[in-house]
C-alpha positions as CSV (number, residue, x, y, z in Angstrom):
1,M,-36.6,31.6,-14.1
2,R,-35.7,34.2,-11.7
3,P,-35.1,33.1,-8.1
4,V,-37.1,35.7,-6.5
5,I,-40.3,34.7,-8.8
6,I,-40.0,31.0,-7.6
7,A,-39.6,32.2,-4.0
8,L,-42.8,34.4,-4.3
9,L,-44.7,31.6,-6.0
10,I,-43.9,29.0,-3.4
11,G,-44.7,31.4,-0.8
12,S,-48.2,31.8,-2.0
13,W,-48.9,28.0,-1.9
14,L,-47.8,28.0,1.7
15,G,-49.9,30.6,2.9
16,F,-51.5,32.1,-0.2
17,A,-50.0,35.4,0.8
18,H,-48.8,36.8,-2.6
19,A,-50.6,37.6,-5.8
20,D,-48.5,35.4,-8.0
21,D,-51.2,32.6,-7.9
22,A,-54.2,35.0,-7.9
23,A,-55.1,34.3,-11.7
24,Y,-55.2,30.6,-11.2
25,A,-56.8,30.6,-7.8
26,S,-59.5,32.9,-9.3
27,A,-60.0,30.4,-12.4
28,L,-60.4,27.6,-9.8
29,A,-63.0,29.5,-7.9
30,R,-64.9,30.3,-11.3
31,H,-64.9,26.9,-12.9
32,V,-64.9,24.3,-10.1
33,G,-68.0,23.5,-8.0
34,P,-69.8,20.8,-6.1
35,E,-71.2,19.3,-9.2
36,G,-67.6,19.2,-11.1
37,V,-65.6,21.4,-13.4
38,D,-66.8,23.7,-16.1
39,Y,-64.2,22.5,-18.6
40,A,-66.1,24.4,-21.6
41,G,-66.2,27.5,-19.6
42,W,-62.5,27.4,-18.8
43,K,-61.3,26.5,-22.2
44,A,-63.2,29.3,-23.6
45,S,-61.7,31.8,-21.4
46,E,-58.3,32.8,-22.8
47,Q,-57.3,34.4,-19.5
48,D,-58.0,31.5,-17.5
49,R,-56.3,29.0,-19.9
50,A,-53.3,31.3,-19.8
51,A,-53.5,31.4,-15.9
52,L,-53.5,27.6,-15.9
53,V,-50.4,27.3,-18.2
54,A,-48.6,29.9,-16.4
55,F,-49.2,28.1,-12.9
56,T,-47.9,24.7,-14.4
57,E,-44.9,26.3,-15.9
58,E,-44.0,27.7,-12.5
59,V,-44.4,24.2,-11.1
60,A,-42.1,22.9,-13.7
61,G,-39.3,25.3,-12.8
62,A,-39.7,25.5,-9.3
63,E,-37.0,24.3,-6.5
64,I,-38.6,22.5,-3.7
65,K,-35.7,20.7,-2.0
66,S,-35.6,23.1,1.0
67,L,-39.5,23.0,1.5
68,R,-40.7,21.5,4.7
69,K,-42.9,18.5,4.7
70,D,-46.4,20.1,4.7
71,E,-45.2,22.9,2.3
72,R,-43.8,20.1,-0.2
73,L,-46.9,18.1,0.1
74,A,-49.2,21.2,-0.6
75,F,-47.0,22.1,-3.6
76,L,-47.2,18.5,-5.0
77,I,-50.9,18.2,-4.5
78,N,-51.4,21.4,-6.4
79,A,-48.9,20.4,-9.1
80,Y,-50.8,17.1,-9.7
81,N,-54.1,18.7,-9.9
82,A,-53.1,21.6,-12.3
83,W,-51.3,19.4,-14.6
84,M,-54.3,17.0,-14.8
85,M,-56.3,20.0,-15.6
86,R,-54.1,21.3,-18.2
87,I,-54.0,17.8,-19.9
88,V,-57.8,17.7,-19.9
89,L,-58.3,21.1,-21.4
90,D,-55.6,20.6,-24.1
91,N,-57.6,17.5,-25.2
92,Y,-61.4,18.5,-24.5
93,P,-64.0,18.1,-25.4
94,I,-63.6,14.4,-24.5
95,R,-66.0,12.0,-22.5
96,S,-63.2,10.5,-20.3
97,V,-59.7,10.8,-19.7
98,K,-59.3,7.4,-21.1
99,D,-59.9,9.1,-24.3
100,I,-56.7,11.0,-24.2
101,A,-54.4,8.0,-24.7
102,P,-54.9,4.1,-24.9
103,N,-54.7,2.0,-21.9
104,F,-54.8,4.9,-19.3
105,G,-51.8,6.2,-21.0
106,V,-52.7,9.8,-19.7
107,F,-51.3,8.7,-16.2
108,D,-48.4,6.5,-17.5
109,Q,-47.0,8.9,-20.2
110,K,-44.2,11.3,-19.2
111,R,-46.1,14.2,-20.1
112,I,-45.7,16.7,-17.2
113,K,-42.8,18.7,-15.5
114,V,-42.3,19.2,-11.8
115,A,-39.5,20.8,-9.9
116,R,-37.3,20.5,-13.2
117,K,-38.3,16.7,-13.7
118,T,-40.1,15.3,-16.5
119,L,-42.5,12.4,-15.2
120,S,-45.7,11.0,-15.4
121,L,-48.9,11.7,-13.4
122,N,-48.4,8.2,-12.0
123,E,-44.9,8.9,-10.8
124,L,-46.0,12.0,-9.3
125,E,-49.0,10.3,-7.5
126,K,-47.4,7.0,-6.5
127,E,-43.6,7.9,-5.9
128,W,-43.4,11.6,-5.0
129,L,-46.8,11.7,-3.0
130,L,-48.0,8.3,-1.6
131,K,-44.4,6.5,-1.3
132,A,-42.8,9.5,0.0
133,F,-45.4,10.9,2.5
134,Q,-47.0,7.6,3.6
135,E,-50.4,9.5,3.8
136,P,-53.4,7.8,2.5
137,R,-55.7,11.1,2.7
138,I,-53.6,12.0,-0.3
139,H,-56.0,9.9,-2.2
140,F,-58.9,12.3,-1.4
141,A,-56.7,15.3,-2.4
142,V,-55.4,14.5,-5.9
143,N,-57.9,14.5,-8.7
144,C,-58.1,12.4,-11.9
145,A,-60.9,14.4,-13.6
146,S,-63.3,11.7,-13.2
147,R,-66.8,11.3,-11.6
148,S,-65.6,8.6,-9.1
149,C,-62.4,10.5,-8.2
150,P,-63.0,12.7,-5.0
151,P,-63.8,16.0,-6.3
152,L,-61.4,18.9,-7.1
153,R,-60.9,21.4,-4.5
154,A,-62.1,24.8,-5.7
155,K,-58.9,26.6,-3.9
156,L,-55.3,25.8,-3.8
157,W,-53.9,23.5,-1.1
158,T,-51.8,25.2,1.5
159,A,-49.5,24.1,4.1
160,T,-51.0,26.2,6.7
161,G,-54.1,24.2,7.8
162,L,-53.1,21.2,5.6
163,D,-54.1,18.4,8.1
164,A,-57.7,20.0,8.5
165,Q,-57.8,20.2,4.8
166,L,-56.9,16.6,3.9
167,D,-59.3,15.4,6.7
168,A,-62.0,17.5,5.5
169,A,-61.6,15.8,1.8
170,A,-61.5,12.2,3.3
171,K,-64.5,13.0,5.4
172,A,-66.7,14.5,2.6
173,Y,-65.8,11.6,0.2
174,L,-66.9,9.0,2.7
175,T,-70.0,10.7,4.2
176,S,-71.6,12.7,1.5
177,N,-70.4,11.3,-1.9
178,P,-72.3,8.1,-2.9
179,L,-69.2,7.4,-5.3
180,G,-67.3,7.2,-2.3
181,Y,-69.4,5.3,0.1
182,D,-72.8,4.3,-1.1
183,P,-75.1,3.8,2.1
184,A,-77.7,1.9,0.4
185,S,-75.6,-0.8,-0.9
186,G,-72.7,-0.6,1.8
187,K,-70.2,-0.6,-1.1
188,I,-67.1,1.7,-1.2
189,S,-64.9,3.2,-3.9
190,Q,-62.5,0.9,-5.7
191,I,-59.8,3.4,-4.4
192,F,-59.9,1.3,-1.3
193,E,-59.3,-1.9,-3.4
194,W,-56.7,-0.7,-5.6
195,Y,-54.7,1.1,-3.0
196,A,-55.6,-1.0,0.2
197,S,-51.8,-1.3,1.1
198,D,-51.8,2.5,1.5
199,F,-54.4,2.0,4.2
200,G,-52.8,-0.9,5.8
201,G,-54.6,-3.9,4.2
202,P,-58.6,-4.6,4.5
203,D,-58.4,-4.0,8.4
204,G,-56.7,-0.8,7.8
205,V,-59.3,0.3,5.4
206,R,-62.0,-0.5,8.0
207,A,-60.1,1.4,10.5
208,F,-59.5,4.5,8.2
209,I,-63.4,4.5,7.3
210,K,-64.3,4.2,10.9
211,T,-62.6,7.6,11.7
212,Y,-65.3,9.2,9.6
213,R,-68.2,6.7,9.7
214,K,-69.3,3.4,10.7
215,P,-67.5,0.9,8.2
216,P,-69.4,-1.9,6.3
217,T,-69.1,-5.2,7.6
218,K,-67.9,-6.8,4.3
219,L,-65.6,-4.8,2.0
220,A,-67.5,-4.5,-1.5
221,Y,-66.6,-2.1,-4.1
222,L,-68.4,0.3,-6.6
223,P,-67.7,0.3,-10.1
224,Y,-65.3,3.2,-10.9
225,D,-67.0,5.9,-13.2
226,W,-64.2,7.3,-15.4
227,T,-66.8,9.6,-17.0
228,L,-65.3,13.3,-17.1
229,N,-66.2,15.2,-13.9
230,A,-67.6,17.9,-16.1
231,T,-70.7,20.0,-15.0
232,K,-72.0,19.8,-18.5
């Protein structure tokens, strides 16, 4: 891949100033909304499928060692979400991402390529993102294509304003999404159970939630809905 293409592509993720990402960004805007993802519509559009494939291929060949912290974080969040989308569309129609491979193999199998490395979605999330950045709000930025997962953003993540973007995603999940925090029962998403250590343990979970709303007195968890986050 020509260096100038990679430079332009990464430049657009950092500030969305170039046209290289426009096709993929337009596809996101068309097919992603508050109710979920229109997978049927995206798959039916040859143009939008091609845009997604082109985006993930650029992700695969990009050189990111020289990126600053926020630039790298935005790049990797976009990489995760795009590859997740591509895998789902390659297998659509499905009821759940669990249908793609047994025992959550969709996350464990080395089926993606990022920055010239072949890896799994779990490696990208847990090693390249969560371990490398020590930023729990990443949990509200990456999307696992399931109902209980924080929703997919209908636009690219950018280094410019990234902190505010992460904050908005965490706040929305905890204040306006009953699958993140159910005010009727006081229960919270199992994300806070499975990844409690990323928040600093149970006390850290309460402190994190307190940033956005009154935390529950007792931590209890909602069952995780792995149904595909499809609009129809």
